[in-house]
N, C-alpha and C positions, 0 to 999 in steps of 0.2 A: 729211316724215320720222313712220313710227312705232314708237311708244315704248308695247311691252305693259309692266307690272307681272307677274311672275309670282313663289309662293312663297306660304309658309303660315307662320301664326304661330300657336304656341299657348301656353298655359298655361305658365309653368316651375317646376318643383318645387319650389321654395321658394312658390312662388303670391304675387313676390312683385313679381312682368313677365310676362314671353315669350320667349321661344327660338322658333329658328327661320330662317329662309332667307329674304329677298326679292334678288331680282332686277330687272331688265330687258331683251328682249330690240329691239332696234331693227334697222328695216330703213326701204330710201329710197334717193332716188339721191340723191348728191354734185350741189349746186350745183356751176353751171360751173369759176367760178372755182378751188376746190377740189378737181377734178379736175386740176389741170394740178400742184396738188403734187406734189414729193419723197415717194415713201413716208416717207420720217422725220420730215417736216415734217408729215405727213397724220398721222401714229399721233401725234404728240405735241398734233396739233391737238382729236384725235377723246379725249385721254384726258382733256380741260382740258374736253369735252362731257359725254363717260362721268362726271368730278368732277361739274360741274353736275345732274346728272339726278339721281345717287344723294344732294347734299344737298339737294337741292327733295326726294326724295321718303319722304329722312327726314324734313323740316322738315315735312314735312301732313300722316304719323304723329303725328310724336308732339305738334301741334294736337288732328290729328283727334282720336287717342284722351282727352287731354286733354277735349276739348270733349263727348266721347263720355259719358267718365266722369263726369263733370258732368249732367249729363242722367240719365244713375240716377241719383248719387244723388239729386236732385230728381224723379225719379220715386219712389222707394224713400221718402224724407219723407212723400211728396204719399199714397203707400200707407196710411199709418200710422194 
């Protein structure tokens, strides 16, 4: 299954954070056992997968943003 992250972020109006929209687009073939599930069970399973992907993306963004900000602060201090 392929997962592409799409969207954009920009500085918030108050300058204290970011605003924007981020989502993901997936494409791929279901494993054979999942192909046999009734539609309602498949939707429920996919809902769980979607939440897992969303939480993973949010967690990675937050860790990456903190890390990059720390790098930025260090580079600003050494440039002075």
